C-alpha positions in Angstrom: 19.6 7.4 161.6 21.7 7.3 158.9 19.1 9.1 157.5 18.5 11.0 159.7 22.5 12.4 159.6 21.8 12.5 155.4 18.7 14.3 156.4 21.3 17.0 158.6 23.2 17.4 156.1 21.7 18.3 153.0 19.3 21.0 155.3 22.5 21.9 155.8 23.8 22.0 152.7 21.4 23.8 151.5 21.4 26.5 154.3 24.9 27.2 153.6 24.2 27.4 150.1 21.6 29.7 150.2 23.4 32.0 153.2 26.6 32.4 150.9 24.9 33.5 148.6 22.6 36.1 150.2 25.6 37.4 152.3 28.0 38.2 149.0 31.6 36.8 149.8 31.1 34.5 152.8 31.1 31.3 150.3 32.6 28.5 152.7 33.1 25.7 149.7 31.0 22.5 150.1 32.1 21.2 153.2 32.6 24.6 154.8 28.9 25.6 154.2 27.7 22.6 155.3 29.1 23.3 158.2 27.9 26.4 158.5 24.5 25.0 157.6 24.2 23.2 160.3 25.5 25.6 162.5 22.8 27.9 161.3 20.3 25.2 161.6 21.3 25.3 165.8 21.3 28.4 165.9 17.6 28.8 164.0 15.8 26.6 165.9 17.4 27.7 169.1 16.2 31.3 167.8 12.7 29.9 167.2 12.3 27.7 169.9 13.1 30.3 172.9 10.7 33.0 170.5 8.0 31.8 169.3 7.7 28.2 171.5 8.1 26.4 168.2 10.4 23.6 167.3 10.6 24.1 163.1 13.2 21.6 162.5 11.3 18.9 161.8 12.5 17.3 159.0 13.4 17.9 155.2 10.5 20.8 154.4 10.4 24.4 153.7 10.3 25.4 157.4 13.0 24.2 158.3 15.2 24.8 154.8 13.8 28.1 155.8 14.6 28.5 160.1 18.8 26.9 159.0 19.2 29.2 156.6 17.8 32.7 158.2 20.1 30.9 161.6 23.1 30.7 159.3 23.0 34.1 157.5 23.1 35.2 161.8 25.7 32.8 161.8 28.1 34.1 159.0 27.1 37.9 160.1 29.1 37.1 163.6 31.7 35.7 161.9 32.0 38.3 159.3 32.0 41.2 162.1 34.4 39.0 164.3 36.6 38.2 161.2 36.7 42.0 160.1 37.8 42.6 164.2 40.8 40.9 163.5 42.0 41.9 161.1 41.3 45.9 161.8 
């Protein structure tokens, strides 16, 4: 169980950092990137399951990181859109 949580934290860190690099100006710091990455993993896994009928989130591999990254980018894009909307 502890190893699984550590793997998810590592995947979240990687996916969150990649999403922060991809969406310039959206770096949330180390803890924020982990949270964005973990939420991104959930979003990406959900979308992959709904759209393609697969569950690619199964450990520390490239498909898990890619799925988490795509989900994190989508999540950051929504966060940025909402923050721009409230600042107007």
